[in-house]
N, C-alpha and C positions, 0 to 999 in steps of 0.2 A: 676423359681428357678435358682439361680446362681450356676455354677459349677466351682470350681477352677481347674486350669491346670498349667503345666509347659511346656515351650518350650525348648527343649534340642537338641543339635546336637553332633554328633560324626564323626569327619573328614568330615564335610559338609553334612552328612546324617541327616536330621532334623525330629523331631517328636513332636507331642502333647502327653503329658503324664498326665493321670488322676489317682488319688488315688481313686480306686473304691471298697475299702474294705466294705463300707456300701451300695454298689449297688445303688449309686445315679445316675449313668449314664447308659442309655440303648443304646448299640452301634448298632443302626439301620444303615444299609449300606449307605442309602441316607444322614443321618446326619454325619456319618464319612467322606464321600466324601465332603460334604459341609464345614466341619471344616478344611479339608486339602486343600481346594481350595485356591490358592495363590492370587487370586484377590478378592474373595467375602468372604473368611473365614480367619482363622488364618494362614494357609499355612504350609504344611509339606509333607514329603515323606510318612508318615504313622502316625497312632495313636496307642498308647499303654495304656493298663489298668493294674494297680497293684491291684490284688485281693487276698483274703485269700486263703490259700492252706494248707490242712492237710499234715503234714510230711515234709513241707518245710517252709522257711521264708515267701514266698509269691508266687503267680502265675503271670507270665507275659503273657498277651494276646496282640497279634499284629494284626493290621488291615492295609491293603494296602490303599493307598490314594484314590483308586477307590471305597472303601467301605467294601469289604468282609474281614472276618477274614482269616489270611494267615499263611504261614509257618514261620520258625524261621528267625529272623533278628539279625545278629551279632552286628552291630553298635547300633541297638536298644537295645540289651541286655546290652551293656556297659552303655548306657544312662539310662536304667532302674535301673541298679545297683547304679548309682550315685543319681538318683532320690530317691530311697529307702533310701540311706544314708542321703540325705538332709532332708527327711521326718521323720527321726528318727526311721524308721522301723527296721533297721539293723545297725550293726557296720561296721568294715572294711571288714569282711569276711561274705559271705552269700551263701545260696543254694536256688535256686528258680526253680519252675517248669515252663516249656514252652510246646508248642505243640509237640516238638520232644524229650522231656524227661527232666531230671534234669540237671541244670547248676550250677556250682560253680563259684563265682566271688570274686575278691579281689580289694579293692580300694587301689592302690599303693601310690597315692598322692591325696590330696583333699584340695582345697582352698574354699573360700566362694561360688564360682560358678563353677570352673573348676576342673577336676581331671584326673587321668590316671588310667585306669581299665584293669585288666587282667581277661578275661572271658574264662572259660572252655567250650569247644564245644563238641558236641556229635561226636561219631566215624564216619568218612566219610565212605560211602558205595556206592555200585552200580557202581564202576568204569567200564567204557566201552569206546571203541573207537566209535565215532559217527560223521558223517557229517564233515569229514576232521578235527576233533578235538576230544575232550574227554568229557564224561559225568561223573559227580559224584554228589552225594547227601551229602551235609554238614549241614543238617537241612532244607535246601531248595534245589531244583534241579538246577544244574548248568551245563552249557556248557562252555568249555574252548578251545580257539583257540590261538595258538602262531602266532604272527605276527612280522615282522621286525621293524615296527615303529607304535606305537599305535596312534600317532598324525595324521597319514594319513588314519586312518580307519573311515569310515562312520558308527559311532556307532549306530546312530538312525535308519538309513535305513537298514543296514545289521543286526543289532540287532533285529529289528522288524521281519525281514524275518526269521531268525533262530528261534526266540522265538516261532513262530507259525508253524514250520515244523511238518508234520505228525509223524516224528520219536519221538517227545516229547509230543504227545497228551496224553499219559498215565499218565503224571505228571501235566497235565493242562498247558502245555507249559513249558518254561525253561528260566532261567536268563542267559544272554549271556555275557561272559567275553572275552575280547581281551587282550592278555598278551604279553608283550615284555620282553625278558630276558636282563636286564641291566648289569648283572654281576653274578658271582656265588653267589647264595643266595640273589639276589636282582631282583625284578620284578617291572614293571610298568603295571598297570591294569586300563582298562576302562570297565564299566559295563552298559549294558542295562537291566533294571529291569522290570520284569513282574509286573503288578499291578500298578506300576508308569507309565509304558509304555513309558519310555524315559531313557536317560542316567542319572545316579545320580552321585554325586561327590564322593561317596564311597559306597561299599557294603561289609559288614563284612563276610557273608557266601561266597560271591564271592571271596574275598581275600583268605579265607581259601581254597576254591576250587582251585584257581590258584596256591597256594603254594603247596598243596599236589600233584597235578598233575605234577607240575614242579619237585618236589622231586622224583616222580616216574619215570619220563621220561627224565629229563635233568640233575639233580645233586642229585643222590641217597644217597650221604654221608652227605648232609646238613640237619640239624635238626632245624634250625632257619632261617626264610626267612623274609627279609624286603620287604614290599609291598608299593610302592608309588602309591597312588590314587590321583585324582584331588583335594580332600579335605584335604590331609595330608599324614602322614606316619603311617602305621600299621606294626605290627610284628606278624608273625604266627610261633609258636614253637610247636614241637610235638616229640613223640617217634615213632619208627617203630619196631615192634616185629613180626617176622614171616610174613613179608609183609603187616601187618595191622598197620594202624595208630592209635595211642592211646595218651591220655593225650594232646589233641590238645588245644592250648591256643592262643586266639586272644587278643593282647594287643594294646591299643591306647587311644587317648584322648576322653573325654566326657565333655560337658559344658552346664550349664544352661544359656540360652540366656535371658529369662525373665519368670516371672510368671504373671498370669492374671485370669480373670473370664469371663465366657460367659453364655448366656441364651439359652438353646436348642431351645426355641420357636422362637428365632431370626433367625433360620436357617430352 
């Protein structure tokens, strides 16, 4: 049986996306990993399924490139919103369910393949100082460390070390973000992602984590932060009421790279 898919990317974070409303695809971990393999498969940082959901326009399910179903992916959420728009499932505004709760998204601009998406994120929680940095959960668990120059950081080596520290065993490890303050309201971020087990060109929940931690400890009056990642420019905006972050919005690009079909038995 042939299964249709879309290959999408958001700031260089790339995904295989499947419309699974009719349950045509069974996401076995080995199959997901094979499809995400960059030499023998389609190649991606992760795989996502669009499925039916009562009380929302659809459900987004996200799987890491190593196979298992995973926590929220911000860049993936923007790509899923554009995929749903391309598929005619929704209009410019939508509400979809994910593993961490309900997300609202708006397609701010949309061409034949590319768009700009504003994605509502869940409320960050679990702030704590940890391992010479900070921990926060933004839909996925993140560690944030401020550095003088992100280009001089061994992201793969130090990221892998921190990702597996015993301090983060309770969340199954942690995504690791190295953050350089480039100016008030401007950050440069490089991220080591668990599940990918390497540096990625962008991480949406990581950009949110970097922004809210920077707001809390570096520039508390700022409510909109530009985040430069290796794959492009993202913006994180939010409100702060009583020390709590709310109405968190991740805005950035999303693009359909191509569409295709595959046969599961070929993997």
